[in-house]
C-alpha positions in Angstrom: 33.1 -10.5 14.6 31.2 -8.9 17.4 28.7 -6.6 15.3 28.0 -9.6 12.7 27.0 -12.0 16.2 25.4 -8.6 17.2 23.6 -8.4 13.7 22.7 -12.3 14.0 21.1 -12.2 17.2 19.3 -9.4 16.1 17.9 -10.0 12.4 16.3 -12.9 14.4 13.6 -11.1 16.4 13.7 -7.9 13.7 12.3 -10.1 10.3 9.5 -11.1 13.3 8.8 -7.3 14.0 9.0 -6.3 10.6 6.4 -9.6 9.5 4.3 -8.1 12.2 4.2 -4.2 11.2 3.8 -4.8 7.5 0.0 -5.8 7.2 -0.4 -2.8 9.0 2.2 -0.5 7.5 0.4 -1.9 4.3 -2.7 -0.7 5.3 -1.5 2.6 6.5 -0.1 3.3 3.8 -3.5 2.2 1.5 -4.8 4.4 3.5 -2.6 7.3 2.7 -3.2 7.4 -0.6 -6.4 6.9 -0.6 -7.0 10.1 1.4 -4.3 11.8 -1.4 -6.7 10.7 -4.0 -9.8 12.0 -2.1 -7.9 15.1 -1.5 -6.4 15.6 -5.3 -10.1 15.1 -6.2 -11.9 17.3 -3.9 -9.1 19.9 -4.7 -10.0 19.3 -8.5 -13.3 19.8 -8.4 -14.2 22.9 -5.6 -13.9 25.9 -8.0 -11.5 29.2 -6.8 -15.2 30.9 -6.2 -16.1 27.9 -3.5 -13.0 28.5 -1.4 -13.3 31.1 0.8 -11.1 33.8 1.6 -9.1 34.0 4.8 
């Protein structure tokens, strides 16, 4: 019973927080997705000869 009451009390602020952060998370995911694609593209198009030996 106590857990249910606490859950009800917490649910509203948490939902507000989630709704607030959701667009930011989506934007960040999109940015990471674009970045990963760009990295893959870069890796694919650079030949072994272009890479500097360590």
